[in-house]
N, C-alpha and C positions, 0 to 999 in steps of 0.2 A: 830359825826363821829370820829371814832377811827383810829388812824395811828400807825402802828408798825414800830419802827425804828430798823435797823439790830442788833445793839449791845446792845440794851436796853431789859430788862427783863420785862417791864411793859408797859402799854398802857396809853397814854395821851390824854385827851379830850381837844382840843384846844377851843371848844365852851364854856366851862365851865367858869364861872367868877372867879373861884379860881385857874384856870391853870396858870402857870408861863408864862410870855411873852417870845415869841420866840427870841432868840439872833440872830443878824445879824452882819455880819462883820468877824473879825478875830475869830479863834478858841481860846478857853481858853487854857492857858499852860497846858501840860501834867504833872499830878501829879505823885509822886513816885511810887504809886501803879499801874500805868498804864503801867509800864514796861520800861525797858531801850531801847526799839526799837524806842520809840517815836510814836507809832501808837496808836490812840485812840481805846479802846476796848480790848487791849492785856493786860491781867491781870496777876497777880503774878503766879496763877496756870499754866497757859499756858507757861511761862518763866521756871517754874520749870520742867515741862515735857520735855522742849527742853534741859535744862541742863542734866536732867537724860539721855535722849537719847545720848548726846555727850558723857557722861561718859560710858554709855554702849558701844558705838562704840569704844572708846579709849580702854576699857577693852578687848573687842574682838580682837582688833588689837594686844594688848599685849600678849594675848593667842596664836594668830597666830604667832607672832614673836618668842614666846618661843618654840612652836611646831616645827617650822621650824629649830630653832637652836639646838633642841634635835636631830633631824633627821641628821642634818649636823654634829653634834658632834659624833653621832654613826658612820658616815661615816669615820670621822677622826680617831676615836679610831681603827676601822678595818684597816685603812691605816697605822697607827703606828704599829699595831700588824704584818701586812704584812711586813713592813720594818724590824722589829725585827726579824723575821723568815727568811727572804732572806739573811739578813746580817749574821745571825747565820749559815745558810747553806754555806755561802762563808767562814766563819771562820773555819768550820768543813771540808772544801773541797768537799763538796757534788755537788757544781756548780762551774764553773770557774767565774773569775772576769767579763769578758766581758758580759756574759748572765746576771749576777747579776745586773751590772750596767745599761744595757738596760731595765731590769724589773723595776728597781727603778726609773729611770729617766722619765719613762712614767707617773708617779704618782706624780712628783714633782709640775708641773703646777695645776693639780686638787686639790692637798692639798693647794697650795697657794690661789687659787681662793675661795675654801671653807671656809677657815679662814678668808679671807678679807671680804666676804659677811657677815659672822657673826658680825665682828667688825663693818662694816658700819651700819648694822641694830641696833646694840646697840647704835650707836651714834645717829641715827635717832629718835629712840624710848626713848632717853634721859636717858638710864640706865648707868650712868657714871662710877660706880664702875666696872661693867662688862666690859665696853668699855676699861677702863684703864688696866684691867687685860688682855685683849685680844691683846691690841696694841703692847706690846714688842715682843710677838711671831709672829704676823703678819708682824712686821717690819723686824724681823729676817729672816723670810721666803722670803721676797722681797730682802732683802740685799744679802742673800746667792744666790738667783737666778741671780741677776744682776752682782755680782761679780765673776761669773765663767769666767776663762780665755778663750781666744778665740779659742785656739787649743783643748780644752777639749771636751769630749763627752757630758758632762752636769755637773750637781752638783755631781754626782757619775761618776768619771772617772776610767776605769779599769787599766791605767797605774800608777795612783797615789794612788789607794785605800789602797794598801799594804805598802805605804811609809809613815813615820813619824807618824805612829799610826792613821792613818785617819780612818781605820776600827773601831778601838775602840772609837774614837770620834763620829763617825756616830752612832754606837750602843748606845752610852751614850745619844746622842740627841734624838734617837727614843724612848728610855726609859722615858727621861724627858717629851717629848711630849705625851707619853701615859698617865703618871701620870696627867699632866695638863688637858688633854681632859676628863679624868675620873672626875677630880674635877669640871670642867665646866658642865659635864653632870648632875651632882647631883645638882649643882647651877641652872641650867636651869630647872631642874625637880621641885626644890623647889620654884623657883620664878613663874613657870607657874601654880603650884598648889594653889599659893596665889592670883592669878588674878581671882576673881569672875566673871563669865560670865553674 
């Protein structure tokens, strides 16, 4: 009579006189080729497949992170260009200070949130260089938003924008952010292209 065990690939005839005696009691210790999980029957090829699946999932997650970062960076580039155009319109007296500041203050919080999300994503995905590159700009955005005086309209205030060269400093800040976001855009594009799916 032949009996077929689940994880064995051969049949054993227990009635044969040359058959090995059946072991009773405790199981034999799991050898190194039976896998790190400790289950009998889990061999090296199965574990390799699991590791490959984990690597593929991680690579896919990295691709998703970089695609989202690219889209977010495109939005931040457009915001920086919008800030530069609006501030240059104010400098050339095409619009008044109140309408200019009300337009710009609407986009301060979305810019802050967009940059903070990318920074946190890079921290979670363990891309330390990109995280440390984004951290100072994200910290500056939060600091600038928190340190707004209580009587002001927002980060851009119509009563103070022409005083002490604030218009020039806001314009310079917007230009620096535009250059930074362009650098980050090409960095995300390069890092995303290097992640094999």
